[in-house]
C-alpha positions in Angstrom: 116.2 92.0 66.7 114.7 95.3 67.9 112.2 97.5 66.1 114.7 100.3 65.2 114.4 101.8 61.8 117.0 100.6 59.3 119.3 103.2 57.7 121.7 102.5 54.9 124.8 104.7 54.4 126.3 104.4 50.9 129.7 106.2 51.0 133.1 105.1 49.7 134.9 106.9 52.4 135.4 104.8 55.6 135.7 107.9 57.8 132.3 109.1 56.6 130.8 105.7 57.2 132.3 105.5 60.7 131.0 108.9 61.6 127.5 108.3 60.4 127.4 104.8 61.9 128.5 106.2 65.3 126.2 109.1 65.2 123.1 107.4 63.9 123.4 104.0 65.7 122.1 105.6 68.9 118.6 105.7 67.4 118.7 103.5 64.3 120.1 100.2 62.9 122.8 101.5 60.6 124.3 99.6 57.7 127.2 100.9 55.7 128.6 100.0 52.3 131.4 101.5 50.3 131.0 100.0 46.8 128.4 99.4 44.2 128.7 95.6 44.6 128.2 95.8 48.4 125.2 98.1 47.8 123.5 95.6 45.5 124.2 92.7 47.9 122.7 94.4 50.9 119.8 96.2 49.2 118.5 92.9 48.0 118.7 91.3 51.5 117.6 94.0 53.9 114.6 96.4 53.6 115.7 99.9 54.6 113.6 102.7 55.9 116.0 105.5 54.8 119.1 105.7 52.6 122.0 108.3 52.9 123.6 108.3 49.4 127.0 109.9 48.5 127.2 111.0 44.9 130.9 110.2 44.3 131.5 106.5 44.7 134.6 106.0 42.5 133.0 102.9 41.2 131.1 101.6 38.1 128.1 103.8 39.1 127.6 106.9 41.2 125.0 107.8 43.8 122.8 109.6 41.3 122.4 106.4 39.2 121.8 104.3 42.3 119.2 106.8 43.5 117.4 106.7 40.1 117.4 102.9 40.2 115.9 102.8 43.7 113.2 105.4 43.0 112.1 103.4 39.9 111.7 100.2 41.9 108.4 99.3 43.6 110.1 98.4 46.9 112.1 101.7 47.3 110.1 104.3 45.4 108.6 105.7 48.6 111.7 105.2 50.8 113.4 108.6 51.6 116.8 109.0 50.0 119.1 111.8 51.2 122.0 112.7 48.9 124.9 113.6 51.2 127.8 115.0 49.2 130.8 117.3 49.2 129.7 118.5 45.7 127.5 121.5 46.3 126.8 122.7 42.8 123.5 123.6 41.1 124.1 120.8 38.5 124.6 118.1 41.2 121.5 119.4 43.1 119.4 119.2 39.9 120.7 115.8 39.1 119.9 114.5 42.5 116.4 116.0 42.4 115.8 114.5 38.9 116.9 111.1 40.2 114.3 111.3 42.9 116.4 112.3 46.0 114.2 113.6 48.9 116.9 115.8 50.3 120.3 117.2 49.1 122.7 117.8 52.0 126.4 118.9 51.8 129.3 117.6 53.8 130.2 118.3 56.4 126.7 117.9 57.6 125.4 119.4 60.8 124.4 116.5 63.1 121.4 118.2 64.5 120.1 119.1 61.1 120.6 115.7 59.7 118.9 114.0 62.7 116.0 116.5 62.3 115.5 115.6 58.7 115.8 111.9 59.3 113.3 112.0 62.1 110.9 114.1 60.0 111.2 111.6 57.1 110.8 108.5 59.2 108.3 109.5 61.9 106.1 112.0 60.2 102.4 111.4 60.5 100.6 111.4 57.1 
């Protein structure tokens, strides 16, 4: 296994998963899940460096709830979580920020901007 950073994409739309996997896999190890059950299975078996979280998952929980859970855990509290959603409302943005999201980005997302934010989050010198 190489030393690429691990990125998890949580999105219930396969097209979004495929796009992000294709785009990001050039620089990162990309894992994708489309359901809450799959999320819990992988989050407990792989340590991720960054998470891209959709809000609307059409499941028992949404991305805001999952973000809040991750940010309250000792393992993931300092891992960057970018909310990536089609819902660009002030309420959604505030909910994402309150849950601990590090960035709020709307779909369709500009590839260059997304890559810039990811690289800043993963490779910044602090």
